[in-house]
VMD Tcl script that builds the backbone (N, CA, C; Angstrom):
set m [mol new atoms 570]
animate dup $m
set s [atomselect $m all]
$s set {name element resname resid chain x y z} {
  {N N MET 1 A -75.948 208.521 88.507}
  {CA C MET 1 A -75.678 208.997 87.163}
  {C C MET 1 A -77.009 209.175 86.426}
  {N N GLU 2 A -77.195 210.314 85.793}
  {CA C GLU 2 A -78.437 210.591 85.076}
  {C C GLU 2 A -78.387 209.978 83.689}
  {N N SER 3 A -79.508 209.521 83.230}
  {CA C SER 3 A -79.571 208.917 81.902}
  {C C SER 3 A -79.785 209.989 80.844}
  {N N ALA 4 A -79.607 209.590 79.600}
  {CA C ALA 4 A -79.833 210.506 78.482}
  {C C ALA 4 A -81.297 210.928 78.420}
  {N N ILE 5 A -82.204 210.013 78.785}
  {CA C ILE 5 A -83.632 210.350 78.755}
  {C C ILE 5 A -83.928 211.473 79.734}
  {N N LYS 6 A -83.457 211.306 80.981}
  {CA C LYS 6 A -83.732 212.325 81.983}
  {C C LYS 6 A -83.096 213.649 81.593}
  {N N ASN 7 A -81.881 213.596 81.019}
  {CA C ASN 7 A -81.220 214.826 80.611}
  {C C ASN 7 A -81.965 215.526 79.486}
  {N N SER 8 A -82.745 214.789 78.702}
  {CA C SER 8 A -83.466 215.421 77.608}
  {C C SER 8 A -84.821 215.965 78.054}
  {N N LEU 9 A -85.349 215.482 79.171}
  {CA C LEU 9 A -86.610 215.991 79.702}
  {C C LEU 9 A -86.324 216.927 80.866}
  {N N LEU 10 A -86.912 218.083 80.814}
  {CA C LEU 10 A -86.770 219.057 81.884}
  {C C LEU 10 A -88.058 219.076 82.703}
  {N N PRO 11 A -88.006 219.562 83.941}
  {CA C PRO 11 A -89.238 219.608 84.741}
  {C C PRO 11 A -90.407 220.271 84.031}
  {N N LYS 12 A -90.153 221.329 83.285}
  {CA C LYS 12 A -91.237 222.020 82.578}
  {C C LYS 12 A -91.913 221.122 81.541}
  {N N ASP 13 A -91.201 220.065 81.098}
  {CA C ASP 13 A -91.740 219.180 80.066}
  {C C ASP 13 A -92.876 218.282 80.553}
  {N N VAL 14 A -93.022 218.111 81.865}
  {CA C VAL 14 A -94.102 217.241 82.349}
  {C C VAL 14 A -95.473 217.898 82.149}
  {N N PHE 15 A -95.501 219.193 81.930}
  {CA C PHE 15 A -96.762 219.915 81.791}
  {C C PHE 15 A -97.183 219.950 80.325}
  {N N ARG 16 A -98.360 219.443 80.070}
  {CA C ARG 16 A -98.857 219.407 78.694}
  {C C ARG 16 A -100.314 219.843 78.717}
  {N N HIS 17 A -100.651 220.737 77.821}
  {CA C HIS 17 A -102.044 221.182 77.672}
  {C C HIS 17 A -102.255 221.476 76.196}
  {N N ASP 18 A -103.231 220.804 75.595}
  {CA C ASP 18 A -103.510 220.978 74.177}
  {C C ASP 18 A -104.763 221.825 73.991}
  {N N ALA 19 A -104.722 222.698 73.013}
  {CA C ALA 19 A -105.891 223.515 72.698}
  {C C ALA 19 A -106.812 222.727 71.770}
  {N N ALA 20 A -108.028 222.574 72.180}
  {CA C ALA 20 A -109.043 221.928 71.347}
  {C C ALA 20 A -110.393 222.499 71.762}
  {N N ALA 21 A -111.245 222.744 70.806}
  {CA C ALA 21 A -112.536 223.355 71.098}
  {C C ALA 21 A -113.558 222.341 71.594}
  {N N ARG 22 A -113.398 221.093 71.176}
  {CA C ARG 22 A -114.416 220.092 71.481}
  {C C ARG 22 A -113.812 218.708 71.285}
  {N N ALA 23 A -114.393 217.712 71.957}
  {CA C ALA 23 A -113.994 216.316 71.768}
  {C C ALA 23 A -115.221 215.436 71.970}
  {N N ASP 24 A -115.108 214.187 71.540}
  {CA C ASP 24 A -116.222 213.243 71.656}
  {C C ASP 24 A -116.476 212.807 73.088}
  {N N LEU 25 A -115.456 212.874 73.923}
  {CA C LEU 25 A -115.607 212.552 75.344}
  {C C LEU 25 A -114.387 213.020 76.099}
  {N N ALA 26 A -114.480 212.951 77.433}
  {CA C ALA 26 A -113.341 213.260 78.297}
  {C C ALA 26 A -113.062 212.037 79.156}
  {N N ILE 27 A -111.792 211.685 79.256}
  {CA C ILE 27 A -111.342 210.603 80.130}
  {C C ILE 27 A -110.713 211.277 81.341}
  {N N VAL 28 A -111.345 211.131 82.506}
  {CA C VAL 28 A -110.885 211.810 83.719}
  {C C VAL 28 A -110.185 210.791 84.609}
  {N N MET 29 A -108.929 211.041 84.898}
  {CA C MET 29 A -108.128 210.120 85.699}
  {C C MET 29 A -108.364 210.347 87.187}
  {N N GLY 30 A -108.515 209.261 87.918}
  {CA C GLY 30 A -108.698 209.330 89.359}
  {C C GLY 30 A -107.376 209.553 90.075}
  {N N SER 31 A -107.450 209.578 91.391}
  {CA C SER 31 A -106.270 209.738 92.229}
  {C C SER 31 A -106.595 209.257 93.631}
  {N N PRO 32 A -105.630 208.625 94.307}
  {CA C PRO 32 A -105.871 208.267 95.702}
  {C C PRO 32 A -105.909 209.500 96.608}
  {N N ASP 33 A -105.339 210.605 96.138}
  {CA C ASP 33 A -105.348 211.851 96.896}
  {C C ASP 33 A -106.684 212.554 96.676}
  {N N PRO 34 A -107.492 212.753 97.733}
  {CA C PRO 34 A -108.826 213.347 97.556}
  {C C PRO 34 A -108.817 214.725 96.895}
  {N N GLU 35 A -107.802 215.526 97.177}
  {CA C GLU 35 A -107.746 216.859 96.585}
  {C C GLU 35 A -107.433 216.786 95.091}
  {N N HIS 36 A -106.503 215.921 94.701}
  {CA C HIS 36 A -106.206 215.751 93.273}
  {C C HIS 36 A -107.439 215.205 92.550}
  {N N LEU 37 A -108.126 214.260 93.168}
  {CA C LEU 37 A -109.336 213.688 92.582}
  {C C LEU 37 A -110.379 214.784 92.361}
  {N N ARG 38 A -110.594 215.627 93.371}
  {CA C ARG 38 A -111.557 216.718 93.265}
  {C C ARG 38 A -111.169 217.682 92.147}
  {N N GLN 39 A -109.891 218.030 92.059}
  {CA C GLN 39 A -109.428 218.960 91.030}
  {C C GLN 39 A -109.647 218.382 89.630}
  {N N ARG 40 A -109.370 217.104 89.485}
  {CA C ARG 40 A -109.497 216.465 88.170}
  {C C ARG 40 A -110.952 216.376 87.723}
  {N N ILE 41 A -111.844 215.955 88.613}
  {CA C ILE 41 A -113.246 215.846 88.204}
  {C C ILE 41 A -113.851 217.233 87.995}
  {N N ALA 42 A -113.382 218.222 88.740}
  {CA C ALA 42 A -113.859 219.599 88.506}
  {C C ALA 42 A -113.511 220.043 87.086}
  {N N ALA 43 A -112.331 219.691 86.613}
  {CA C ALA 43 A -111.933 220.041 85.246}
  {C C ALA 43 A -112.795 219.297 84.229}
  {N N GLY 44 A -113.103 218.022 84.488}
  {CA C GLY 44 A -113.961 217.259 83.593}
  {C C GLY 44 A -115.377 217.813 83.546}
  {N N VAL 45 A -115.909 218.154 84.712}
  {CA C VAL 45 A -117.250 218.744 84.788}
  {C C VAL 45 A -117.288 220.074 84.030}
  {N N ALA 46 A -116.236 220.867 84.167}
  {CA C ALA 46 A -116.185 222.151 83.462}
  {C C ALA 46 A -116.232 221.943 81.945}
  {N N LEU 47 A -115.541 220.928 81.446}
  {CA C LEU 47 A -115.598 220.625 80.005}
  {C C LEU 47 A -117.024 220.273 79.593}
  {N N PHE 48 A -117.681 219.442 80.399}
  {CA C PHE 48 A -119.056 219.030 80.098}
  {C C PHE 48 A -119.989 220.235 80.104}
  {N N LYS 49 A -119.920 221.033 81.147}
  {CA C LYS 49 A -120.818 222.185 81.278}
  {C C LYS 49 A -120.582 223.239 80.197}
  {N N ALA 50 A -119.351 223.312 79.695}
  {CA C ALA 50 A -119.046 224.262 78.622}
  {C C ALA 50 A -119.475 223.727 77.250}
  {N N GLY 51 A -120.014 222.512 77.216}
  {CA C GLY 51 A -120.446 221.921 75.957}
  {C C GLY 51 A -119.304 221.402 75.106}
  {N N MET 52 A -118.152 221.207 75.729}
  {CA C MET 52 A -116.977 220.738 74.980}
  {C C MET 52 A -116.927 219.222 74.856}
  {N N VAL 53 A -117.682 218.501 75.691}
  {CA C VAL 53 A -117.798 217.038 75.607}
  {C C VAL 53 A -119.213 216.632 76.016}
  {N N PRO 54 A -119.755 215.574 75.387}
  {CA C PRO 54 A -121.066 215.088 75.788}
  {C C PRO 54 A -121.012 213.965 76.831}
  {N N LYS 55 A -119.833 213.381 77.041}
  {CA C LYS 55 A -119.697 212.247 77.964}
  {C C LYS 55 A -118.374 212.312 78.706}
  {N N LEU 56 A -118.390 211.717 79.913}
  {CA C LEU 56 A -117.181 211.580 80.717}
  {C C LEU 56 A -116.946 210.100 81.001}
  {N N ILE 57 A -115.706 209.652 80.857}
  {CA C ILE 57 A -115.298 208.358 81.407}
  {C C ILE 57 A -114.465 208.701 82.632}
  {N N VAL 58 A -114.906 208.244 83.803}
  {CA C VAL 58 A -114.164 208.495 85.037}
  {C C VAL 58 A -113.441 207.204 85.411}
  {N N CYS 59 A -112.151 207.315 85.733}
  {CA C CYS 59 A -111.293 206.142 85.877}
  {C C CYS 59 A -110.655 206.031 87.246}
  {N N GLY 60 A -110.502 204.798 87.687}
  {CA C GLY 60 A -109.697 204.517 88.863}
  {C C GLY 60 A -110.385 203.614 89.864}
  {N N ASP 61 A -109.605 202.732 90.439}
  {CA C ASP 61 A -110.116 201.819 91.462}
  {C C ASP 61 A -109.965 202.491 92.823}
  {N N GLY 62 A -108.885 202.264 93.525}
  {CA C GLY 62 A -108.605 202.934 94.791}
  {C C GLY 62 A -109.544 202.614 95.932}
  {N N ARG 63 A -110.309 201.525 95.820}
  {CA C ARG 63 A -111.242 201.170 96.907}
  {C C ARG 63 A -110.500 200.954 98.222}
  {N N ASP 64 A -109.298 200.396 98.129}
  {CA C ASP 64 A -108.526 200.089 99.339}
  {C C ASP 64 A -108.085 201.337 100.091}
  {N N LYS 65 A -108.124 202.499 99.446}
  {CA C LYS 65 A -107.695 203.741 100.100}
  {C C LYS 65 A -108.865 204.605 100.550}
  {N N ASP 66 A -110.097 204.125 100.330}
  {CA C ASP 66 A -111.281 204.885 100.708}
  {C C ASP 66 A -111.945 204.234 101.917}
  {N N PRO 67 A -112.254 205.017 102.962}
  {CA C PRO 67 A -112.892 204.442 104.154}
  {C C PRO 67 A -114.218 203.733 103.855}
  {N N GLN 68 A -114.918 204.184 102.825}
  {CA C GLN 68 A -116.203 203.566 102.468}
  {C C GLN 68 A -116.047 202.503 101.368}
  {N N GLN 69 A -114.806 202.233 100.979}
  {CA C GLN 69 A -114.503 201.240 99.936}
  {C C GLN 69 A -115.117 201.589 98.579}
  {N N LYS 70 A -115.267 202.891 98.301}
  {CA C LYS 70 A -115.758 203.335 96.993}
  {C C LYS 70 A -114.572 203.544 96.066}
  {N N SER 71 A -114.757 203.187 94.818}
  {CA C SER 71 A -113.691 203.402 93.841}
  {C C SER 71 A -113.534 204.898 93.561}
  {N N GLU 72 A -112.376 205.262 93.025}
  {CA C GLU 72 A -112.145 206.647 92.618}
  {C C GLU 72 A -113.172 207.039 91.557}
  {N N ALA 73 A -113.466 206.106 90.639}
  {CA C ALA 73 A -114.441 206.384 89.584}
  {C C ALA 73 A -115.819 206.671 90.175}
  {N N ASP 74 A -116.238 205.864 91.145}
  {CA C ASP 74 A -117.547 206.090 91.765}
  {C C ASP 74 A -117.587 207.416 92.521}
  {N N ARG 75 A -116.496 207.758 93.212}
  {CA C ARG 75 A -116.452 209.029 93.929}
  {C C ARG 75 A -116.530 210.208 92.960}
  {N N MET 76 A -115.825 210.093 91.822}
  {CA C MET 76 A -115.877 211.177 90.835}
  {C C MET 76 A -117.265 211.273 90.204}
  {N N LYS 77 A -117.897 210.137 89.968}
  {CA C LYS 77 A -119.251 210.154 89.408}
  {C C LYS 77 A -120.204 210.879 90.356}
  {N N GLU 78 A -120.103 210.594 91.647}
  {CA C GLU 78 A -120.955 211.277 92.631}
  {C C GLU 78 A -120.748 212.782 92.589}
  {N N ILE 79 A -119.499 213.212 92.528}
  {CA C ILE 79 A -119.188 214.645 92.476}
  {C C ILE 79 A -119.772 215.265 91.207}
  {N N ALA 80 A -119.597 214.577 90.081}
  {CA C ALA 80 A -120.091 215.103 88.800}
  {C C ALA 80 A -121.608 215.202 88.789}
  {N N VAL 81 A -122.285 214.186 89.314}
  {CA C VAL 81 A -123.755 214.209 89.357}
  {C C VAL 81 A -124.236 215.366 90.245}
  {N N LYS 82 A -123.591 215.537 91.401}
  {CA C LYS 82 A -123.954 216.654 92.280}
  {C C LYS 82 A -123.735 218.002 91.596}
  {N N ALA 83 A -122.774 218.047 90.664}
  {CA C ALA 83 A -122.475 219.290 89.946}
  {C C ALA 83 A -123.385 219.490 88.734}
  {N N GLY 84 A -124.272 218.515 88.481}
  {CA C GLY 84 A -125.240 218.698 87.407}
  {C C GLY 84 A -125.017 217.879 86.150}
  {N N VAL 85 A -124.024 216.989 86.140}
  {CA C VAL 85 A -123.817 216.122 84.975}
  {C C VAL 85 A -124.785 214.938 85.097}
  {N N PRO 86 A -125.598 214.669 84.076}
  {CA C PRO 86 A -126.533 213.544 84.152}
  {C C PRO 86 A -125.784 212.209 84.258}
  {N N GLU 87 A -126.307 211.303 85.077}
  {CA C GLU 87 A -125.679 209.984 85.228}
  {C C GLU 87 A -125.504 209.289 83.895}
  {N N THR 88 A -126.427 209.504 82.973}
  {CA C THR 88 A -126.350 208.857 81.668}
  {C C THR 88 A -125.183 209.361 80.823}
  {N N SER 89 A -124.556 210.445 81.239}
  {CA C SER 89 A -123.410 211.000 80.516}
  {C C SER 89 A -122.079 210.601 81.146}
  {N N ILE 90 A -122.134 209.705 82.143}
  {CA C ILE 90 A -120.913 209.303 82.867}
  {C C ILE 90 A -120.740 207.795 82.784}
  {N N ILE 91 A -119.573 207.383 82.349}
  {CA C ILE 91 A -119.208 205.964 82.302}
  {C C ILE 91 A -118.107 205.758 83.337}
  {N N THR 92 A -118.270 204.765 84.200}
  {CA C THR 92 A -117.234 204.502 85.198}
  {C C THR 92 A -116.351 203.351 84.741}
  {N N GLU 93 A -115.062 203.526 84.942}
  {CA C GLU 93 A -114.072 202.485 84.692}
  {C C GLU 93 A -113.317 202.330 85.996}
  {N N ASP 94 A -113.627 201.303 86.752}
  {CA C ASP 94 A -112.946 201.149 88.041}
  {C C ASP 94 A -112.228 199.808 88.170}
  {N N ALA 95 A -111.870 199.212 87.036}
  {CA C ALA 95 A -111.107 197.964 87.063}
  {C C ALA 95 A -109.604 198.241 87.094}
  {N N GLY 96 A -109.176 199.407 86.636}
  {CA C GLY 96 A -107.752 199.745 86.607}
  {C C GLY 96 A -107.244 200.118 87.987}
  {N N HIS 97 A -106.246 199.384 88.452}
  {CA C HIS 97 A -105.696 199.616 89.793}
  {C C HIS 97 A -104.558 200.636 89.813}
  {N N ASP 98 A -104.116 201.057 88.641}
  {CA C ASP 98 A -103.039 202.035 88.524}
  {C C ASP 98 A -103.203 202.717 87.167}
  {N N PRO 99 A -102.379 203.716 86.854}
  {CA C PRO 99 A -102.559 204.418 85.574}
  {C C PRO 99 A -102.506 203.498 84.351}
  {N N ILE 100 A -101.604 202.535 84.351}
  {CA C ILE 100 A -101.519 201.634 83.202}
  {C C ILE 100 A -102.774 200.771 83.119}
  {N N GLY 101 A -103.246 200.267 84.257}
  {CA C GLY 101 A -104.474 199.479 84.266}
  {C C GLY 101 A -105.666 200.276 83.780}
  {N N SER 102 A -105.772 201.530 84.205}
  {CA C SER 102 A -106.874 202.384 83.738}
  {C C SER 102 A -106.765 202.640 82.239}
  {N N ALA 103 A -105.557 202.853 81.748}
  {CA C ALA 103 A -105.362 203.075 80.306}
  {C C ALA 103 A -105.767 201.834 79.516}
  {N N LYS 104 A -105.388 200.666 80.007}
  {CA C LYS 104 A -105.772 199.419 79.325}
  {C C LYS 104 A -107.286 199.276 79.284}
  {N N GLU 105 A -107.945 199.560 80.403}
  {CA C GLU 105 A -109.405 199.436 80.463}
  {C C GLU 105 A -110.095 200.454 79.566}
  {N N CYS 106 A -109.588 201.675 79.520}
  {CA C CYS 106 A -110.161 202.685 78.619}
  {C C CYS 106 A -109.976 202.247 77.168}
  {N N GLY 107 A -108.801 201.732 76.853}
  {CA C GLY 107 A -108.559 201.221 75.509}
  {C C GLY 107 A -109.516 200.105 75.163}
  {N N ARG 108 A -109.745 199.188 76.107}
  {CA C ARG 108 A -110.672 198.085 75.889}
  {C C ARG 108 A -112.087 198.619 75.634}
  {N N LEU 109 A -112.515 199.586 76.456}
  {CA C LEU 109 A -113.835 200.195 76.266}
  {C C LEU 109 A -113.972 200.811 74.877}
  {N N LEU 110 A -112.967 201.575 74.485}
  {CA C LEU 110 A -113.036 202.286 73.213}
  {C C LEU 110 A -112.941 201.345 72.014}
  {N N LYS 111 A -112.353 200.175 72.208}
  {CA C LYS 111 A -112.241 199.197 71.113}
  {C C LYS 111 A -113.458 198.286 71.028}
  {N N SER 112 A -114.047 197.950 72.173}
  {CA C SER 112 A -115.050 196.896 72.155}
  {C C SER 112 A -116.486 197.358 72.349}
  {N N ASP 113 A -116.695 198.430 73.026}
  {CA C ASP 113 A -118.060 198.871 73.311}
  {C C ASP 113 A -118.644 199.567 72.088}
  {N N GLY 114 A -119.776 199.089 71.625}
  {CA C GLY 114 A -120.418 199.641 70.441}
  {C C GLY 114 A -120.712 201.124 70.537}
  {N N GLY 115 A -120.952 201.619 71.739}
  {CA C GLY 115 A -121.257 203.028 71.922}
  {C C GLY 115 A -120.070 203.951 71.705}
  {N N PHE 116 A -118.888 203.377 71.615}
  {CA C PHE 116 A -117.687 204.197 71.466}
  {C C PHE 116 A -117.027 204.056 70.096}
  {N N GLN 117 A -117.627 203.309 69.195}
  {CA C GLN 117 A -117.020 203.078 67.885}
  {C C GLN 117 A -116.832 204.369 67.093}
  {N N SER 118 A -117.667 205.365 67.343}
  {CA C SER 118 A -117.576 206.617 66.584}
  {C C SER 118 A -116.631 207.634 67.233}
  {N N VAL 119 A -116.046 207.301 68.388}
  {CA C VAL 119 A -115.155 208.245 69.079}
  {C C VAL 119 A -113.875 208.446 68.268}
  {N N LYS 120 A -113.612 209.705 67.947}
  {CA C LYS 120 A -112.394 210.062 67.202}
  {C C LYS 120 A -111.474 210.971 68.013}
  {N N THR 121 A -112.059 211.670 69.022}
  {CA C THR 121 A -111.273 212.599 69.828}
  {C C THR 121 A -111.659 212.459 71.293}
  {N N ALA 122 A -110.688 212.683 72.159}
  {CA C ALA 122 A -110.959 212.624 73.597}
  {C C ALA 122 A -110.026 213.573 74.335}
  {N N PHE 123 A -110.592 214.269 75.308}
  {CA C PHE 123 A -109.762 215.025 76.234}
  {C C PHE 123 A -109.277 214.043 77.290}
  {N N LEU 124 A -108.014 214.090 77.593}
  {CA C LEU 124 A -107.438 213.348 78.705}
  {C C LEU 124 A -107.294 214.362 79.831}
  {N N VAL 125 A -108.011 214.137 80.937}
  {CA C VAL 125 A -108.081 215.119 82.017}
  {C C VAL 125 A -107.371 214.574 83.251}
  {N N SER 126 A -106.437 215.363 83.768}
  {CA C SER 126 A -105.737 214.995 84.995}
  {C C SER 126 A -105.075 216.241 85.568}
  {N N SER 127 A -104.316 216.033 86.631}
  {CA C SER 127 A -103.526 217.123 87.188}
  {C C SER 127 A -102.500 217.543 86.143}
  {N N ALA 128 A -102.144 218.805 86.129}
  {CA C ALA 128 A -101.212 219.317 85.125}
  {C C ALA 128 A -99.898 218.536 85.120}
  {N N TRP 129 A -99.384 218.217 86.292}
  {CA C TRP 129 A -98.101 217.513 86.402}
  {C C TRP 129 A -98.201 216.039 86.006}
  {N N HIS 130 A -99.380 215.494 85.875}
  {CA C HIS 130 A -99.617 214.071 85.616}
  {C C HIS 130 A -99.911 213.786 84.141}
  {N N LEU 131 A -100.182 214.814 83.358}
  {CA C LEU 131 A -100.698 214.616 82.005}
  {C C LEU 131 A -99.711 214.002 81.029}
  {N N LEU 132 A -98.459 214.390 81.040}
  {CA C LEU 132 A -97.523 213.814 80.076}
  {C C LEU 132 A -97.409 212.312 80.282}
  {N N ARG 133 A -97.284 211.866 81.518}
  {CA C ARG 133 A -97.177 210.423 81.781}
  {C C ARG 133 A -98.455 209.715 81.340}
  {N N MET 134 A -99.608 210.287 81.654}
  {CA C MET 134 A -100.863 209.652 81.255}
  {C C MET 134 A -101.013 209.632 79.736}
  {N N PHE 135 A -100.561 210.684 79.079}
  {CA C PHE 135 A -100.618 210.723 77.618}
  {C C PHE 135 A -99.758 209.601 77.032}
  {N N ILE 136 A -98.557 209.443 77.558}
  {CA C ILE 136 A -97.649 208.389 77.089}
  {C C ILE 136 A -98.302 207.014 77.247}
  {N N VAL 137 A -98.913 206.778 78.400}
  {CA C VAL 137 A -99.537 205.482 78.674}
  {C C VAL 137 A -100.793 205.293 77.820}
  {N N MET 138 A -101.654 206.289 77.762}
  {CA C MET 138 A -102.898 206.161 76.999}
  {C C MET 138 A -102.638 205.928 75.519}
  {N N LYS 139 A -101.620 206.590 74.961}
  {CA C LYS 139 A -101.311 206.425 73.540}
  {C C LYS 139 A -101.056 204.958 73.196}
  {N N ARG 140 A -100.526 204.201 74.132}
  {CA C ARG 140 A -100.244 202.785 73.874}
  {C C ARG 140 A -101.535 201.960 73.799}
  {N N TYR 141 A -102.552 202.305 74.586}
  {CA C TYR 141 A -103.714 201.436 74.737}
  {C C TYR 141 A -104.992 201.923 74.059}
  {N N VAL 142 A -105.102 203.213 73.827}
  {CA C VAL 142 A -106.296 203.757 73.175}
  {C C VAL 142 A -106.149 203.506 71.668}
  {N N PRO 143 A -107.248 203.181 70.983}
  {CA C PRO 143 A -107.150 202.938 69.536}
  {C C PRO 143 A -106.485 204.100 68.800}
  {N N ASN 144 A -105.697 203.783 67.788}
  {CA C ASN 144 A -104.973 204.799 67.020}
  {C C ASN 144 A -105.890 205.840 66.391}
  {N N LYS 145 A -107.141 205.459 66.105}
  {CA C LYS 145 A -108.079 206.399 65.474}
  {C C LYS 145 A -108.512 207.525 66.414}
  {N N VAL 146 A -108.223 207.389 67.718}
  {CA C VAL 146 A -108.632 208.394 68.704}
  {C C VAL 146 A -107.486 209.374 68.952}
  {N N THR 147 A -107.750 210.641 68.673}
  {CA C THR 147 A -106.777 211.698 68.970}
  {C C THR 147 A -107.005 212.158 70.402}
  {N N LEU 148 A -105.925 212.150 71.186}
  {CA C LEU 148 A -106.009 212.578 72.586}
  {C C LEU 148 A -105.539 214.023 72.721}
  {N N TYR 149 A -106.315 214.817 73.455}
  {CA C TYR 149 A -105.944 216.189 73.786}
  {C C TYR 149 A -105.792 216.269 75.302}
  {N N CYS 150 A -104.681 216.756 75.764}
  {CA C CYS 150 A -104.465 216.892 77.205}
  {C C CYS 150 A -105.160 218.143 77.713}
  {N N HIS 151 A -105.906 217.964 78.798}
  {CA C HIS 151 A -106.621 219.080 79.431}
  {C C HIS 151 A -106.297 219.048 80.920}
  {N N ALA 152 A -105.539 220.011 81.360}
  {CA C ALA 152 A -105.058 220.035 82.737}
  {C C ALA 152 A -106.046 220.682 83.688}
  {N N ALA 153 A -106.136 220.094 84.887}
  {CA C ALA 153 A -106.851 220.758 85.976}
  {C C ALA 153 A -106.123 222.067 86.246}
  {N N THR 154 A -106.871 223.119 86.498}
  {CA C THR 154 A -106.241 224.428 86.685}
  {C C THR 154 A -105.776 224.660 88.118}
  {N N GLU 155 A -106.214 223.793 89.029}
  {CA C GLU 155 A -105.798 223.910 90.427}
  {C C GLU 155 A -104.619 222.978 90.691}
  {N N GLY 156 A -103.972 223.172 91.816}
  {CA C GLY 156 A -102.867 222.289 92.200}
  {C C GLY 156 A -101.549 222.726 91.600}
  {N N VAL 157 A -100.643 221.774 91.452}
  {CA C VAL 157 A -99.308 222.043 90.915}
  {C C VAL 157 A -99.423 222.221 89.406}
  {N N THR 158 A -99.003 223.385 88.923}
  {CA C THR 158 A -99.111 223.718 87.503}
  {C C THR 158 A -97.768 224.186 86.964}
  {N N ALA 159 A -97.730 224.432 85.663}
  {CA C ALA 159 A -96.500 224.918 85.036}
  {C C ALA 159 A -96.070 226.260 85.608}
  {N N SER 160 A -97.014 227.036 86.101}
  {CA C SER 160 A -96.666 228.363 86.615}
  {C C SER 160 A -96.277 228.364 88.093}
  {N N ASN 161 A -96.570 227.294 88.835}
  {CA C ASN 161 A -96.239 227.347 90.271}
  {C C ASN 161 A -95.393 226.181 90.779}
  {N N TRP 162 A -94.957 225.292 89.903}
  {CA C TRP 162 A -94.252 224.098 90.371}
  {C C TRP 162 A -92.951 224.425 91.096}
  {N N GLN 163 A -92.354 225.567 90.819}
  {CA C GLN 163 A -91.087 225.921 91.453}
  {C C GLN 163 A -91.267 226.664 92.772}
  {N N THR 164 A -92.504 226.910 93.190}
  {CA C THR 164 A -92.740 227.779 94.340}
  {C C THR 164 A -92.601 227.114 95.701}
  {N N SER 165 A -92.533 225.783 95.745}
  {CA C SER 165 A -92.370 225.137 97.044}
  {C C SER 165 A -91.614 223.821 96.880}
  {N N PRO 166 A -90.947 223.391 97.943}
  {CA C PRO 166 A -90.248 222.101 97.881}
  {C C PRO 166 A -91.203 220.949 97.567}
  {N N GLN 167 A -92.420 221.013 98.095}
  {CA C GLN 167 A -93.402 219.951 97.847}
  {C C GLN 167 A -93.778 219.893 96.359}
  {N N ASN 168 A -94.025 221.046 95.754}
  {CA C ASN 168 A -94.370 221.090 94.334}
  {C C ASN 168 A -93.215 220.582 93.473}
  {N N ARG 169 A -91.993 221.012 93.810}
  {CA C ARG 169 A -90.820 220.551 93.057}
  {C C ARG 169 A -90.647 219.044 93.199}
  {N N ALA 170 A -90.910 218.504 94.377}
  {CA C ALA 170 A -90.774 217.057 94.601}
  {C C ALA 170 A -91.788 216.277 93.755}
  {N N ILE 171 A -92.997 216.787 93.633}
  {CA C ILE 171 A -94.013 216.125 92.797}
  {C C ILE 171 A -93.535 216.054 91.354}
  {N N VAL 172 A -93.010 217.155 90.832}
  {CA C VAL 172 A -92.560 217.203 89.444}
  {C C VAL 172 A -91.319 216.329 89.246}
  {N N GLU 173 A -90.387 216.364 90.188}
  {CA C GLU 173 A -89.191 215.525 90.074}
  {C C GLU 173 A -89.552 214.046 90.113}
  {N N ASN 174 A -90.503 213.672 90.952}
  {CA C ASN 174 A -90.956 212.282 90.988}
  {C C ASN 174 A -91.618 211.900 89.661}
  {N N GLU 175 A -92.384 212.802 89.112}
  {CA C GLU 175 A -93.042 212.536 87.829}
  {C C GLU 175 A -92.007 212.307 86.732}
  {N N LEU 176 A -90.937 213.094 86.741}
  {CA C LEU 176 A -89.860 212.883 85.763}
  {C C LEU 176 A -89.272 211.476 85.905}
  {N N ARG 177 A -89.063 211.022 87.135}
  {CA C ARG 177 A -88.532 209.673 87.358}
  {C C ARG 177 A -89.491 208.612 86.823}
  {N N LEU 178 A -90.794 208.806 87.052}
  {CA C LEU 178 A -91.778 207.839 86.580}
  {C C LEU 178 A -91.857 207.814 85.047}
  {N N ILE 179 A -91.741 208.974 84.428}
  {CA C ILE 179 A -91.736 209.046 82.963}
  {C C ILE 179 A -90.492 208.355 82.422}
  {N N GLU 180 A -89.348 208.615 83.029}
  {CA C GLU 180 A -88.105 207.969 82.599}
  {C C GLU 180 A -88.227 206.453 82.693}
  {N N LYS 181 A -88.818 205.969 83.765}
  {CA C LYS 181 A -89.010 204.530 83.938}
  {C C LYS 181 A -89.885 203.960 82.814}
  {N N LEU 182 A -90.976 204.669 82.475}
  {CA C LEU 182 A -91.834 204.237 81.373}
  {C C LEU 182 A -91.063 204.159 80.063}
  {N N LEU 183 A -90.288 205.193 79.786}
  {CA C LEU 183 A -89.549 205.247 78.527}
  {C C LEU 183 A -88.509 204.127 78.447}
  {N N LYS 184 A -87.937 203.766 79.578}
  {CA C LYS 184 A -86.965 202.668 79.597}
  {C C LYS 184 A -87.615 201.310 79.378}
  {N N THR 185 A -88.927 201.214 79.598}
  {CA C THR 185 A -89.614 199.934 79.438}
  {C C THR 185 A -90.386 199.859 78.115}
  {N N GLY 186 A -90.077 200.748 77.181}
  {CA C GLY 186 A -90.647 200.630 75.850}
  {C C GLY 186 A -91.780 201.583 75.502}
  {N N PHE 187 A -92.204 202.414 76.429}
  {CA C PHE 187 A -93.205 203.421 76.084}
  {C C PHE 187 A -92.514 204.534 75.290}
  {N N SER 188 A -93.302 205.342 74.588}
  {CA C SER 188 A -92.730 206.352 73.716}
  {C C SER 188 A -93.370 207.717 73.956}
  {N N LEU 189 A -92.593 208.751 73.769}
  {CA C LEU 189 A -93.108 210.119 73.857}
  {C C LEU 189 A -93.984 210.463 72.655}
  {N N ARG 190 A -93.863 209.731 71.577}
  {CA C ARG 190 A -94.625 210.031 70.352}
  {C C ARG 190 A -95.981 209.393 70.372}
}
mol reanalyze $m
mol bondsrecalc $m
mol representation Tube
mol addrep $m
């Protein structure tokens, strides 16, 4: 039996992209999937190179899924540096073992680190299908003074191609289930 929450959210609703010209930083979410990780950091690097953000926070542990035991954050930092982002413009957050853990750690950074006290806006960067869930989670842990703008990776499963294959549809349907689970445990769409 489907719940009222699931009936109110449609697959197209998992895709969120906000228009913003600039932000104080970008929070780039990691992934255990190497291709998703590459797509996400490519989107973060593009924001930096376009002058839309001066800093990147790269997030994710995932050491247990990497043959070299490198965190997702460290792997993304390496990719960004190779792409021309200065190391001094990249902050790694690799204590979060899952999306909620990463959101808590980003919130802690933004609340406690003196270098982030002036942050008022941030791009939240992830796969297009992952952004609504990450937005819901980040809103709980990031300081209220920080406005989050969703910025989707342009590669991978997107709003325009999610219906084109069983695999893409399965990713979106799973995301709907995960969002529903969050909403049932007290998280909010607002």
